[in-house]
N, C-alpha and C positions, 0 to 999 in steps of 0.2 A: 308183083315184080315183072309182069309180062313186058311192059314197055322198056325195062332195063336189060332184057335179054340181049346178049351180044354187044352190049355197051361196055366201054372201057372204064374201070375204076382203078385208081391209084391209092394205095394205103401205105402210110409211113408207120414205123414202129410196129412191124408186123411179125416179128420173130417169137413173140410170146404173148400170153395174157389176152388183153382186149383186142389188140391188133390181129393176132392169130385167129381169134374167134370171128372177127369181122371178115377177114379174108375167106375163111371157110364158109360163112353164111352167104356172102356175095357170090362165091364160086358155085355153090350148090344151087343158087337161084338163077344161074345161067349167065352171069357176067364174066367178062374177060378181065381178070384182076392182075394188077402189077404190084407186087410187094417190093417196096424199096428197103434195102438193107445194106449195111456195110459188108456183111458176110452172106453171100448168096446161098451157101450150103444150108443155112438154117431155114430159108424159105423153101429150098428144094426138099427138105424133110416134110414140110407141110404139104407140098405139092404131091408127094408120094402118098400121103394119107388121104388125099382127095381124088385118088384114081377112080374114074367112072363118074365123077361129078358132072352136072349139066354144063357148067362153064369150064374155064381154064384158069390156071394160076401161072404167072410168069415171075421168075425171080430176077429182079433188076438191081444190079450193084449200084449203090448210091450213098454218099455221105451227105445228108441233108444240111449239114452245117457248112458245106462247101458249095458256094453258088454255081461254080463251073460244073461240079459233079451233078448238081440238080439239073442244070440245062442239058448236059449230055444225056442223062437218063430220060428226060422228057423228049429230047430229039429222037432217041431210039424208039420211044413209044409212038411219037408222031409218024415216023417213017414205017414202022413195022405194023402198027395197029390203027393208025389214022387220027388219033388224038384222044384227049381226055374228056370224059363225060361226068365222072364223079371223082372227087378228091376227099379222102378221109385223112385228116391231120390227127394222127394218134401218138406220134413219137413224143417222148418227154423224158427228162432226167430229173433226179433230186439228189441233193448232197447231204452227207451226215453233219456237215458243219453248220454252226449257227452264224447269224450275221455278225456277231461280235467276237467270233473266234479269230485268232491270229492266223495269218498265212492262208486265208480262204479266198483271196481275190480270184485265183484261177478257176476255182469251183463255181464262184458266183458268175463269172463270165461264161463258163460252159453252160450254166443253166439258162442264162439269157439267150445265148446263141442257139441252143437246142430247142427251147420251149417257145421262144418268141420270133427271133430273126429268121430261123430256118422255116418256121410255119409261114411267115410273111412271103418268103421267096417262093416256097412251094405253091402257095395260093396264087401269087401273082402270075407265075408261069402257067398254072393250070387254067386260070380265068382267061389268060391270053389265048389259050387253045380253044376254049369254049366260045369266046367272042369271034375269033377268026372263022369258026365253022358255023356260028349262029345256032348253037344247040341249046336245049333247055338243060343246062348243067346243074350240078349241085355240089356244094362244099360242106363237109361235115367237120366241125372242130370238136374233138374229144377233150372237154374241159375237166372240171372237177368240182366237187361240192366246195372245195377251198377257193373256187372262183366266185363264191357268193357269201361265204362266212368263214371265219377263222375260229376253230374250236379252242376252248379254254383248256390249258394244260392242267394236269393234276399237280398241285403244289409240290415242289421239290423235284419234279422230273424234268428232263431236258426236252424242250419243245422242238418241233420240226423246224428245219431251216426256213427262215422267214422269206427267202427268195422264192420258194415254191408257191405259196399263196399269192405272193406279189405277181408272179408270172401268170397265175391262173386268173387273178383279177384283171390283169392286163388283157388276157385273152377274151374275157367277157366283153371288154371295151372294144377290142380289135374286131371281134365278130360283128358287133353293131356298126362299127365304122365301115367295115367291108360291105355290109348290107347297104349302107347309104351310098357308097361309091358305086356299087352295082346298079343301084337305082339311077344314079347320075349318068352312068354309061348307057342307060336304057337297055339293059340286058335282062333276059328272063331267068338267069341263073339264081338259084336259091342258096341261102347259107343258114346253117343250123348249128346251134350250140348245145352239145349234150354233156351234162355234168353228172357223172356217177359219184356216189358215195364210195365207201370202202369196197374194193373188188378183190376176189381171190387172185393171188399171184401179183398183186399191185406193187408198184415200185415203192410205195410208201411203207410197206412192210419190211423193206431193207434200207430204210433211210437213216438208220442210226439213232433215232429218237428213243428215249426211255419208254415212251408210250407204246413201243412195239410189243412189250409184254402185255399191255392192256389190249392191244389190237387183236391178239390171238383169241381173246374171249368174246370179241364183238362179231355180230353177224356181218356177212359180206355178200356182195352180189357175185353171181357167176358171170364171167366174161361174155358168155353166150347171151345174157340178158341185155348187155350193152349193144351187142351185135344186132339183136332184135329191135332195139330202139333206133338203130341206123336204118334198118329196113322200114320201120314205121314211118320215119321222117321222109324218106325218099319215095315212098309209095302213096303219099297224100295226093289228092287231086291237084291238077296243074295250077288251079287258081287258089290253092291253099299253101301257106308257108308255115311249117312247124318251126318256129323261131328258137324256142328254148325247151329243153327237156331236162328235168332233174330226176335222177334215179337213186333211190335209197333202199337198202335192204330193210325189211320189216324189223323194227326194234333198234335200228341204229340211232344213236343220240348225238352224232356230229352235227 
């Protein structure tokens, strides 16, 4: 992590679980981390727990589903810290409604806005910062095992909202399309897709699926394991791209 010391990282969805662990790992490794969140107080709690860490954590108020809010947050980062070197797109939401449920349109739009459109805006603005400064940046997309396969439900149980795996499959495609666009722009920025299986404190455990009862008996990754995968990806040699990482806990059958 030596070459990343003092560099600026932006992490979305940082107030719990995977995002929290990623912020902590990067901060302890000497990076200047900006945690984007609607509520700064939650990020402040994490900052207090990292007192004495090698790097620093900044709480930046931002609603990533609001383009103007993202631009304002990024402008503060540019002015105060110089720009963005690493972006970790971790934020995501899931709904308890199925695709065929009544009155679910608002929830479906929220999932698209948070899981897809917000990620595209955050990435576009971050890559703009990297290109302007001609830095060897990196974008990490925290995807899911559901971005590669859809598990079979136990007969008679309510499945997960189909929009969630749809968003994750879209993210798999978006990551590759972004990689090709970055090549077209002749930039040295890397982009990596990290797809964990079930994780402790994962949003899927509160998704309203009947399978939640089954999930509690299944092995789960620790958020810190996903954070270590981020470090693995960004510390590869300059001429090596870690394009895709799939992480599963031993014994998981998803």
